[in-house]
C-alpha positions as CSV (number, residue, x, y, z in Angstrom):
1,X,91.1,116.0,110.4
2,X,93.1,113.2,111.7
3,X,90.1,111.1,112.3
4,X,88.7,111.6,108.9
5,X,92.0,110.9,107.3
6,X,92.5,107.5,109.0
7,X,88.9,106.5,108.2
8,X,89.3,107.6,104.5
9,X,92.6,105.7,104.2
10,X,91.0,102.5,105.7
11,X,88.0,102.8,103.4
12,X,90.2,103.6,100.3
13,X,92.1,100.3,101.0
14,X,88.8,98.4,101.4
15,X,89.6,97.4,105.0
16,X,87.3,96.8,107.9
17,X,88.1,98.1,111.3
18,X,88.5,94.5,112.4
19,X,91.2,93.8,109.8
20,X,93.1,96.9,110.8
21,X,92.8,96.1,114.4
22,X,94.5,92.8,113.8
23,X,97.4,94.6,112.3
24,X,97.6,97.2,115.0
25,X,97.0,94.7,117.9
26,X,94.2,96.7,119.4
27,X,90.5,96.2,120.0
28,X,87.9,97.3,117.5
29,X,86.4,99.6,120.1
30,X,89.7,101.3,120.6
31,X,90.2,101.8,116.9
32,X,86.7,103.0,116.4
33,X,87.3,105.6,119.1
34,X,90.4,106.8,117.1
35,X,88.2,107.2,114.0
36,X,85.5,109.0,115.9
37,X,87.9,111.4,117.6
38,X,87.0,110.1,121.1
39,X,90.5,108.9,121.8
40,X,93.9,110.4,120.9
41,X,96.0,108.3,118.6
42,X,99.2,107.3,120.3
43,X,102.4,108.1,118.4
44,X,103.4,104.5,117.9
45,X,100.0,103.8,116.3
46,X,100.3,106.9,114.1
47,X,103.7,105.8,112.8
48,X,102.4,102.2,112.2
49,X,99.4,103.6,110.2
50,X,101.7,105.8,108.1
51,X,104.0,102.9,107.4
52,X,101.1,100.6,106.6
53,X,99.5,103.0,104.2
54,X,102.8,104.3,102.8
55,X,101.9,107.9,103.6
56,X,103.6,110.5,105.8
57,X,102.5,111.1,109.3
58,X,102.0,114.8,108.3
59,X,99.4,113.6,105.9
60,X,97.5,111.7,108.6
61,X,97.8,114.6,110.9
62,X,96.3,116.9,108.3
63,X,99.5,119.1,108.0
64,X,99.8,118.5,104.3
65,X,97.6,117.2,101.4
66,X,100.6,115.4,100.0
67,X,100.4,111.7,100.7
68,X,104.0,111.0,99.7
69,X,106.6,110.3,102.3
70,X,109.8,112.2,102.2
71,X,112.5,109.7,103.0
Protein backbone atom coordinates (compact mmCIF):
# COMPACT_ATOMS: atom_id res chain seq x y z
CA UNK A 1 0.00 0.00 0.00
CA UNK A 2 2.78 2.42 0.90
CA UNK A 3 4.46 1.94 -2.42
CA UNK A 4 1.29 2.53 -4.43
CA UNK A 5 0.54 5.63 -2.37
CA UNK A 6 3.88 7.31 -2.95
CA UNK A 7 3.72 6.57 -6.66
CA UNK A 8 0.14 7.86 -6.92
CA UNK A 9 1.06 11.05 -5.04
CA UNK A 10 4.04 11.65 -7.33
CA UNK A 11 1.98 11.07 -10.45
CA UNK A 12 -0.91 13.21 -9.15
CA UNK A 13 1.57 16.07 -8.81
CA UNK A 14 2.98 15.45 -12.31
CA UNK A 15 6.47 14.81 -10.98
CA UNK A 16 9.11 12.49 -12.32
CA UNK A 17 11.14 10.29 -10.04
CA UNK A 18 14.17 12.38 -10.97
CA UNK A 19 12.49 15.58 -9.79
CA UNK A 20 11.48 14.02 -6.50
CA UNK A 21 14.95 12.58 -6.00
CA UNK A 22 16.43 16.05 -6.24
CA UNK A 23 14.17 17.14 -3.37
CA UNK A 24 14.89 14.03 -1.29
CA UNK A 25 18.62 14.00 -2.05
CA UNK A 26 18.64 10.36 -3.12
CA UNK A 27 19.36 8.52 -6.34
CA UNK A 28 16.62 7.63 -8.78
CA UNK A 29 17.41 3.94 -8.26
CA UNK A 30 16.85 4.24 -4.52
CA UNK A 31 13.56 6.06 -5.00
CA UNK A 32 12.45 3.59 -7.66
CA UNK A 33 13.09 0.82 -5.15
CA UNK A 34 10.80 2.62 -2.66
CA UNK A 35 7.99 2.74 -5.24
CA UNK A 36 8.51 -0.90 -6.20
CA UNK A 37 8.52 -2.05 -2.58
CA UNK A 38 12.03 -3.41 -2.91
CA UNK A 39 13.39 -1.14 -0.21
CA UNK A 40 11.82 0.09 3.02
CA UNK A 41 11.24 3.82 3.21
CA UNK A 42 13.27 5.35 6.04
CA UNK A 43 11.33 7.38 8.59
CA UNK A 44 13.03 10.64 7.63
CA UNK A 45 12.08 10.15 3.96
CA UNK A 46 8.51 9.25 4.94
CA UNK A 47 8.21 12.48 6.94
CA UNK A 48 9.71 14.57 4.12
CA UNK A 49 7.28 13.04 1.62
CA UNK A 50 4.31 13.76 3.89
CA UNK A 51 5.46 17.37 4.34
CA UNK A 52 6.12 17.77 0.63
CA UNK A 53 2.68 16.51 -0.39
CA UNK A 54 0.88 18.05 2.62
CA UNK A 55 -0.58 14.72 3.67
CA UNK A 56 -0.30 12.69 6.84
CA UNK A 57 2.22 9.93 7.26
CA UNK A 58 -0.75 7.71 8.13
CA UNK A 59 -2.12 8.32 4.63
CA UNK A 60 1.17 7.32 3.01
CA UNK A 61 1.36 4.25 5.25
CA UNK A 62 -2.16 3.23 4.22
CA UNK A 63 -3.58 3.54 7.73
CA UNK A 64 -6.23 6.04 6.61
CA UNK A 65 -7.87 7.20 3.41
CA UNK A 66 -7.94 10.77 4.73
CA UNK A 67 -5.15 12.82 3.14
CA UNK A 68 -5.55 15.70 5.61
CA UNK A 69 -2.94 16.20 8.25
CA UNK A 70 -4.10 16.66 11.81
CA UNK A 71 -1.95 19.39 13.25
